[in-house]
C-alpha positions in Angstrom: 0.0 0.0 0.0 3.0 2.4 0.5 3.4 2.4 -3.3 0.0 4.1 -3.7 1.4 7.6 -3.4 0.2 10.4 -5.7 2.9 11.8 -8.0 1.9 15.2 -6.8 3.7 14.4 -3.5 6.9 13.7 -5.3 6.6 16.6 -7.7 6.4 19.1 -4.8 9.9 18.4 -3.7 12.0 21.2 -5.0 9.1 22.9 -6.8 9.8 26.5 -7.7 8.2 29.6 -9.0 9.7 28.9 -12.4 8.2 25.4 -12.4 4.8 26.9 -11.5 5.0 29.4 -14.4 5.6 26.7 -16.9 2.8 24.6 -15.4 0.4 27.6 -15.4 1.2 28.3 -19.1 0.7 24.6 -20.1 -2.5 24.3 -18.1 -4.1 27.3 -19.8 -3.1 26.1 -23.3 -4.4 22.6 -22.6 -7.7 24.1 -21.2 -8.1 26.0 -24.5 -7.7 22.7 -26.4 -9.9 20.8 -24.1 -12.9 23.2 -24.2 -14.3 22.5 -27.7 -13.3 18.9 -27.5 -15.2 18.4 -24.2 -18.3 20.0 -25.7 -18.0 17.9 -28.9 -17.4 14.6 -27.0 -20.3 15.3 -24.7 -22.6 15.8 -27.7 -21.2 12.7 -29.4 -22.0 10.8 -26.2 -25.7 11.9 -26.2 -25.5 14.2 -23.2 -25.7 17.9 -22.7 -22.6 20.0 -23.7 -21.8 21.3 -20.2 -21.5 17.7 -19.0 -18.3 17.3 -21.0 -16.8 20.3 -19.3 -18.0 19.0 -15.9 -16.0 15.9 -16.6 -12.9 17.7 -17.6 -13.1 19.9 -14.5 -13.9 17.2 -11.8 -12.2 14.1 -13.2 -9.3 16.2 -14.7 -8.5 17.9 -11.4 -8.8 14.7 -9.2 -6.8 12.5 -11.6 -4.0 15.0 -11.9 -4.0 15.6 -8.1 -4.1 11.9 -7.1 -2.6 10.2 -10.2 0.6 8.2 -10.8 1.8 10.4 -13.7 3.4 13.8 -13.5 1.8 15.1 -16.7 -1.3 13.1 -17.4 -4.3 15.2 -18.6 -7.7 13.5 -18.1 -11.1 14.2 -19.4 -13.8 12.9 -21.7 -12.4 11.0 -24.7 -13.7 9.5 -27.9 -13.2 6.0 -26.7 -16.3 6.3 -24.5 -18.6 8.1 -26.9 -20.5 5.2 -28.4 -20.8 3.2 -25.2 -22.0 6.2 -23.2 -24.6 7.1 -25.9 -25.8 3.5 -25.8 -26.3 3.6 -22.0 -28.1 6.9 -22.0 -30.4 5.7 -24.8 -31.3 2.5 -23.0 -31.0 3.2 -19.3 -31.1 7.0 -19.1 -28.8 9.2 -17.1 -29.3 7.2 -13.9 -28.0 4.2 -15.7 -24.9 6.1 -16.9 -24.2 7.4 -13.4 -24.5 3.9 -11.9 -22.3 2.4 -14.7 -19.6 5.1 -14.2 -19.6 4.7 -10.4 -19.3 0.9 -10.8 -16.5 1.4 -13.3 -14.8 3.7 -10.8 -15.0 1.1 -8.1 -13.5 -1.5 -10.5 -10.6 0.8 -11.3 -9.9 1.5 -7.6 -9.9 -2.2 -6.8 -7.6 -2.8 -9.8 -5.1 -0.3 -8.4 -5.3 -1.5 -4.8 -4.7 -5.1 -5.9 -1.8 -4.0 -8.1 -3.3 -5.0 -11.4 -1.8 -2.2 -13.3 0.6 -4.5 -15.1 -2.2 -6.8 -16.2 -3.3 -4.4 -18.8 -0.3 -5.5 -20.9 -2.2 -8.8 -21.4 -4.7 -7.1 -23.7 -3.4 -7.9 -27.2 -2.4 -5.1 -29.5 -4.7 -6.5 -32.2 -7.7 -6.0 -29.8 -6.8 -2.4 -28.8 -6.2 -1.5 -32.5 -9.4 -3.2 -33.6 -11.8 -1.6 -31.1 -10.0 1.8 -31.4 -10.5 1.8 -35.2 -14.0 0.6 -34.7 -14.8 3.5 -32.3 -13.4 5.9 -34.8 -15.7 4.6 -37.5 -18.8 4.8 -35.2 -17.9 8.4 -34.2 -17.5 9.3 -37.9 -20.8 7.8 -38.9 -22.5 9.4 -36.0 -21.5 12.9 -37.1 -22.5 12.6 -40.8 -26.0 13.8 -40.0 -24.9 17.1 -38.5 -22.1 17.6 -41.0 -24.6 17.3 -43.9 -27.4 19.0 -42.0 -29.7 16.0 -42.6 -33.2 15.7 -41.1 -33.8 12.2 -39.7 -37.3 10.7 -39.4 -36.1 8.3 -36.8 -33.4 8.5 -34.0 -31.4 5.4 -34.5 -28.9 4.2 -31.8 -26.9 1.4 -33.6 -24.3 2.4 -36.1 -25.7 0.2 -38.9 -29.1 1.7 -38.3 -27.6 5.2 -38.6 -26.0 4.3 -41.9 -29.4 3.2 -43.2 -31.1 6.4 -42.0 -28.4 8.5 -43.6 -29.1 6.9 -47.0 -32.9 7.3 -46.5 -32.5 11.0 -45.5 -29.9 12.0 -48.1 -32.4 14.1 -50.0 -32.8 16.4 -47.0 -29.2 17.6 -47.2 -28.6 21.2 -46.1 -26.0 22.7 -48.5 -25.4 25.7 -46.2 -24.6 23.3 -43.2 -22.3 21.3 -45.5 -20.5 24.5 -46.5 -20.0 25.5 -42.8 -18.8 22.0 -42.1 -16.3 22.0 -45.0 -14.9 25.4 -43.9 -14.5 24.1 -40.4 -12.8 21.0 -41.5 -10.5 22.9 -43.8 -9.5 25.1 -40.9 -8.8 22.1 -38.7 -6.6 20.6 -41.4 -4.7 23.8 -42.4 -4.4 25.7 -39.2 -1.7 23.4 -37.5 0.6 24.4 -40.4 0.1 28.0 -39.5 0.3 27.8 -35.6 0.8 25.0 -33.2 0.2 27.1 -30.1 -3.4 27.9 -30.7 -5.6 24.9 -31.4 -7.3 24.7 -34.7 -10.6 23.5 -33.1 -10.8 26.9 -31.3 -10.3 28.8 -34.5 -12.9 26.6 -36.3 -15.4 27.3 -33.6 -14.9 31.0 -33.6 -14.9 31.4 -37.4 -18.0 29.1 -38.0 -20.0 30.7 -35.1 -19.2 34.2 -36.5 -20.3 33.1 -40.0 -23.6 31.6 -38.9 -24.4 34.5 -36.6 -23.4 37.4 -38.8 -24.8 36.0 -42.0 -27.9 34.5 -40.3 -27.4 31.2 -42.0 -29.9 28.4 -41.8 -27.7 26.1 -39.8 -28.4 24.3 -36.5 -26.3 25.5 -33.5 -25.9 23.9 -30.1 -28.4 26.4 -28.7 -31.0 25.3 -31.2 -30.8 21.7 -30.0 -29.7 21.9 -26.3 -30.4 24.0 -23.3 -27.0 25.1 -22.0 -26.3 25.6 -18.3 -23.4 27.7 -17.0 -24.1 26.7 -13.4 -21.6 24.8 -11.2 -21.7 21.0 -11.2 -23.8 19.8 -8.3 -24.0 16.6 -6.4 -26.7 14.2 -7.6 -27.3 10.7 -6.2 -28.8 8.4 -8.8 -31.7 6.1 -8.3 -30.0 2.7 -7.9 -32.0 -0.5 -8.4 -31.1 -4.1 -8.9 -32.3 -4.0 -12.5 -30.2 -1.0 -13.3 -27.1 -2.5 -11.8 -27.7 -5.8 -13.6 -28.3 -4.0 -16.9 -25.2 -1.7 -16.8 -22.7 -4.1 -15.2 -21.2 -5.3 -18.5 -21.0 -1.7 -19.7 -19.3 -0.7 -16.4 -16.7 -3.4 -16.8 -16.0 -2.2 -20.4 -15.7 1.4 -19.2 -13.2 0.4 -16.5 -11.2 -1.7 -19.0 -11.2 1.2 -21.5 -10.2 3.8 -18.9 -7.4 1.6 -17.7 -6.1 0.8 -21.1 -6.2 4.3 -22.5 -4.9 6.0 -19.3 -2.0 3.7 -19.0 -1.1 3.9 -22.7 -1.2 7.7 -22.3 1.2 7.4 -19.3 3.6 5.2 -21.3 3.6 7.7 -24.1 4.2 10.5 -21.6 7.0 8.6 -19.9 8.8 8.4 -23.2 8.4 12.1 -23.8 9.7 13.3 -20.4 12.0 10.4 -19.5 10.0 9.5 -16.4 8.2 6.5 -15.0 4.6 6.5 -13.9 3.0 4.5 -11.0 0.4 2.4 -12.8 -1.5 1.3 -9.7 -1.8 4.8 -8.3 -3.0 6.0 -11.7 -5.8 3.3 -11.7 -6.9 4.4 -8.2 -7.0 8.0 -9.3 -8.9 7.1 -12.4 -11.4 5.3 -10.3 -11.8 8.2 -7.9 -12.1 10.7 -10.7 -14.7 8.7 -12.6 -16.8 8.2 -9.5 -16.7 11.9 -8.6 -17.4 12.9 -12.2 -20.6 10.7 -12.3 -21.8 12.1 -9.0 -21.4 15.7 -10.1 -23.1 15.4 -13.5 -20.1 14.3 -15.6 -19.4 11.3 -17.9 -16.6 8.7 -17.9 -13.1 10.1 -18.2 -9.6 8.8 -18.8 -6.1 10.0 -19.7 -6.2 11.8 -23.1 -3.0 11.2 -25.1 -3.4 14.3 -27.3 -4.0 16.6 -24.4 -1.2 15.0 -22.4 1.2 15.5 -25.2 0.1 19.1 -25.6 0.8 19.6 -21.9 4.3 18.3 -22.2 5.1 20.2 -25.4 4.0 23.4 -23.6 6.2 22.9 -20.6 4.0 21.1 -18.1 6.1 18.9 -15.8 4.0 18.3 -12.7 0.3 17.5 -11.9 -0.1 21.2 -11.2 -0.6 21.8 -14.9 -3.5 19.4 -15.1 -5.1 21.0 -12.0 -4.7 24.4 -13.6 -6.3 23.1 -16.8 -9.4 22.1 -14.7 -9.6 25.4 -12.9 -9.4 27.4 -16.1 -12.2 25.3 -17.5 -14.3 26.0 -14.4 -13.8 29.8 -14.9 -14.7 29.3 -18.6 -17.9 27.4 -17.6 -19.0 30.3 -15.3 -18.2 33.2 -17.7 -18.3 32.0 -21.3 -20.6 28.9 -21.4 -23.6 30.8 -22.8 -21.6 31.6 -25.9 -21.3 27.9 -26.6 -24.9 28.1 -27.8 -23.6 29.9 -30.9 -21.4 27.0 -32.1 -22.7 25.4 -35.3 -23.4 21.7 -35.2 -21.5 21.1 -38.5 -18.4 22.6 -36.8 -18.8 20.1 -33.9 -19.1 17.3 -36.5 -15.9 18.5 -38.2 -14.0 18.5 -34.9 -15.2 15.0 -34.3 -14.3 13.9 -37.8 -10.7 14.9 -37.0 -10.9 13.2 -33.6 -12.1 10.0 -35.4 -9.3 10.3 -38.0 -6.6 10.8 -35.4 -7.7 7.9 -33.2 -8.4 5.5 -36.1 -4.9 4.1 -36.2 -5.5 3.2 -39.9 -1.8 2.9 -40.6 -1.3 0.5 -37.7 -4.5 -1.4 -38.9 -3.0 -1.8 -42.4 0.4 -2.8 -41.0 -1.2 -5.6 -39.0 -3.1 -6.8 -42.1 0.1 -6.8 -44.1 2.6 -8.2 -41.6 0.8 -10.4 -39.0 -0.1 -14.1 -39.0 -3.7 -15.0 -40.0 -4.7 -15.6 -36.4 -3.8 -12.0 -35.4 -5.6 -10.7 -38.4 -8.7 -12.7 -37.4 -8.7 -11.1 -34.0 -8.2 -7.6 -35.4 -11.0 -7.8 -38.0 -13.4 -9.5 -35.6 -12.9 -6.9 -32.9 -13.2 -4.1 -35.4 -16.4 -5.5 -37.0 -18.1 -6.3 -33.8 -17.3 -2.8 -32.4 -19.0 -1.2 -35.5 -21.9 -3.6 -35.9 -22.7 -4.3 -32.2 -20.9 -2.6 -29.3 -17.6 -2.6 -27.3 -18.8 -5.1 -24.7 -19.3 -7.8 -27.3 -16.2 -6.8 -29.3 -13.8 -6.9 -26.4 -15.3 -10.0 -24.9 -15.2 -11.9 -28.1 -11.8 -10.5 -29.1 -10.3 -11.7 -25.8 -11.8 -15.2 -26.1 -10.7 -15.5 -29.8 -7.2 -14.3 -29.0 -6.9 -16.7 -26.1 -8.1 -19.7 -28.1 -5.8 -18.9 -31.0 -2.9 -18.3 -28.7 -3.5 -21.7 -27.0 -3.6 -23.3 -30.4 -0.2 -21.8 -31.3 1.2 -23.0 -28.0 -0.2 -26.5 -28.6 1.4 -26.5 -32.0 4.9 -25.8 -30.6 4.6 -28.4 -27.9 5.9 -31.8 -29.0 6.8 -35.2 -27.5 9.2 -37.4 -29.5 11.5 -40.3 -28.9 15.3 -40.3 -29.2 17.2 -42.1 -31.8 19.2 -45.0 -30.4 22.8 -46.1 -31.1 24.9 -48.9 -29.8 28.0 -48.3 -27.8 30.1 -49.9 -30.5 28.5 -47.9 -33.3 31.3 -46.4 -35.4 29.3 -43.1 -35.8 29.4 -42.4 -32.0 32.3 -40.5 -30.6 32.0 -39.7 -27.0 34.6 -36.9 -27.2 33.2 -35.0 -30.1 29.4 -35.8 -29.8 28.9 -35.8 -26.0 26.6 -32.8 -26.3 24.5 -34.2 -29.1 21.5 -35.9 -27.6 20.5 -37.5 -30.8 23.8 -39.6 -30.6 23.7 -40.2 -26.8 24.1 -43.9 -25.9 20.8 -45.3 -24.5 20.6 -48.9 -23.1 18.4 -51.2 -25.2 15.8 -51.7 -22.4 15.3 -48.0 -21.9 13.1 -45.5 -23.8 13.8 -41.8 -23.8 11.3 -39.2 -24.9 11.9 -35.4 -25.2 9.1 -33.0 -24.3 9.3 -29.5 -25.6 7.0 -26.5 -25.0 4.4 -25.8 -22.3 2.4 -28.7 -21.1 -1.1 -27.4 -20.7 -4.6 -28.7 -21.4 -4.4 -27.7 -25.1 -1.3 -29.9 -25.6 -1.8 -32.5 -22.9 -2.9 -35.2 -25.4 0.6 -35.1 -26.9 1.8 -37.1 -23.9 0.1 -40.0 -25.7 3.1 -39.8 -28.2 5.0 -41.6 -25.5 5.1 -45.1 -27.0 4.7 -47.6 -24.1 6.6 -50.9 -24.3 6.0 -53.2 -21.3 9.2 -55.2 -22.2 11.3 -52.2 -21.3 12.7 -51.6 -17.8 12.4 -47.8 -17.8 11.0 -44.8 -19.6 12.8 -41.4 -19.3 10.9 -38.2 -19.9 13.3 -35.3 -20.6 11.6 -32.0 -19.6 14.4 -29.5 -20.0 12.3 -27.5 -22.5 9.1 -27.5 -20.6 8.6 -24.1 -18.9 5.2 -24.8 -17.3 2.5 -27.4 -16.9 -1.1 -27.5 -15.6 -3.4 -30.0 -13.9 -4.6 -31.6 -17.2 -1.0 -32.4 -18.2 -0.2 -33.7 -14.7 -3.3 -36.0 -14.9 -1.9 -37.4 -18.2 1.4 -38.1 -16.5 -0.4 -39.9 -13.7 -2.1 -42.1 -16.3 1.3 -42.9 -17.9 2.8 -43.6 -14.5 -0.1 -46.0 -13.6 0.5 -47.9 -16.8 4.2 -48.1 -16.1 3.6 -49.3 -12.5 1.2 -52.0 -13.8 4.0 -53.6 -15.9 6.9 -52.8 -13.5 8.4 -50.2 -15.8 10.1 -47.3 -14.0 9.1 -43.8 -15.0 12.1 -41.4 -14.7 12.1 -37.6 -15.2 15.1 -35.6 -16.4 15.8 -31.9 -15.9 12.4 -30.7 -14.6 12.2 -26.9 -14.5 11.0 -25.0 -11.4 7.3 -24.5 -12.1 6.6 -28.1 -13.2 8.8 -29.4 -10.3 7.0 -27.3 -7.7 3.6 -28.3 -9.1 4.5 -32.0 -9.0 5.8 -31.6 -5.5 2.6 -29.9 -4.2 0.4 -32.5 -5.9 2.3 -35.4 -4.3 3.3 -36.8 -7.7 7.0 -36.8 -6.8 6.3 -39.1 -3.9 4.3 -41.4 -6.1 7.1 -41.9 -8.7 9.9 -41.8 -6.1 12.3 -38.9 -5.6 15.2 -41.0 -6.8 13.4 -41.0 -10.2 13.6 -37.3 -10.6 17.1 -36.6 -12.0 18.8 -33.2 -12.6 20.2 -34.1 -16.0 19.9 -36.7 -18.8 23.2 -38.3 -17.8 22.1 -39.0 -14.3 18.7 -40.2 -15.6 20.5 -42.6 -17.9 22.7 -43.8 -15.1 19.6 -44.3 -12.9 17.9 -46.3 -15.7 21.0 -48.5 -16.2 21.2 -49.3 -12.5 17.6 -50.7 -12.5 
């Protein structure tokens, strides 16, 4: 538990006015970047615009103050947009609050039980697949506002949205499309002009001015939503058994996504500043931040890689920068939020198009298709397709199962059991001086069988023990396990069956060079006592000597 110490504690040692100036500058710049993104991501998630800012303020402040990274910036991210929208549509805001609180509890427990390193067991193909899938769902979800379409229905699923787009294509608003194209052009071109001021802010200002001054027939945020500039306030949701049961899978998915994205962001940040984050403390902070965000009107949050990178590039080197970013957003909420009503919806759609493009990882997707084995491609394509067609819960669950099954199959393929070649002592091809290390030419007595086992012995490969050819006329069978790193209960049971058969015909079963994990497992199960400790030999030479002495 002593390792669960916020990075803020360490950062305060030797902290100076110069350090604060850098953190203050970085925090202000990151807040400018986060403002339009927070509003856009809230709308993409199916909630009110100010809820995105609530999230950036509350979760952003707490995760920076309590987290395990010096420079992590947290807030709403695109990864959650589709899953949050689905929860809101089916279970309402109470369902979202309950799901986010449960996810926060899961994250806190993951940190307390030091599961930060377990995130590395999520395959790259799965993270790439669902990230690309989320990008596609976000893009499709914004086509309506970008084109200014009028939907007859309000579809939730991505495939239904595609169908509705085609049905409503005749309602396209060319003025809205023009505003969207101008906004998108600004987002693409502006980074080449200035990297200090975010293109999203320029796009918002220009498009809002165009629509207001020219009185264009384009929907703005104020036309569709009632915007509040009030402070976030504590709200306890109505918690029922049915609500918890319904949102539990979504809560788990939110927790996994928050953990993956935040820790990936920490790894990227470590590389940029030459530091090392505390993954378990970061998970605890993510849990606390998400729980507080939900209770004060926010949505799920996690570490945002782009905002974290912007923080670093602008001089942020301690959690103070992230805390400043949250405070600046709070001031903005109180003073400027009413002006958010002027932001055109096509501009929001353009911003989210860029978010979708940046998170799509299409280059990595193509590289996996080109370079990876078929099993990895299957996992990638399955996860991507299920994310788009169904949802993240199904995609991640199926992807993990498929990746595990294919991995076990590969491990089973590399596990082998085969017999040695035998030579006589007087064989002219055998030279003890020059071939002593060549096991294929090692002398083996005629009444002894030697079998080499290579690879992990687990349930997927346990049947290969049947490759041991039993001969009741022999005096001993040696199993050489030098290349067996691990074994499980199924494999041990197969060895018990082989030992029982040997015992029936008075054939001695001898083991050679058993590694630590298999040896400890055989000890705990009592198998060593069953076969006799004298029959567990440290090397093949002592095993052959033992067989010859029988």
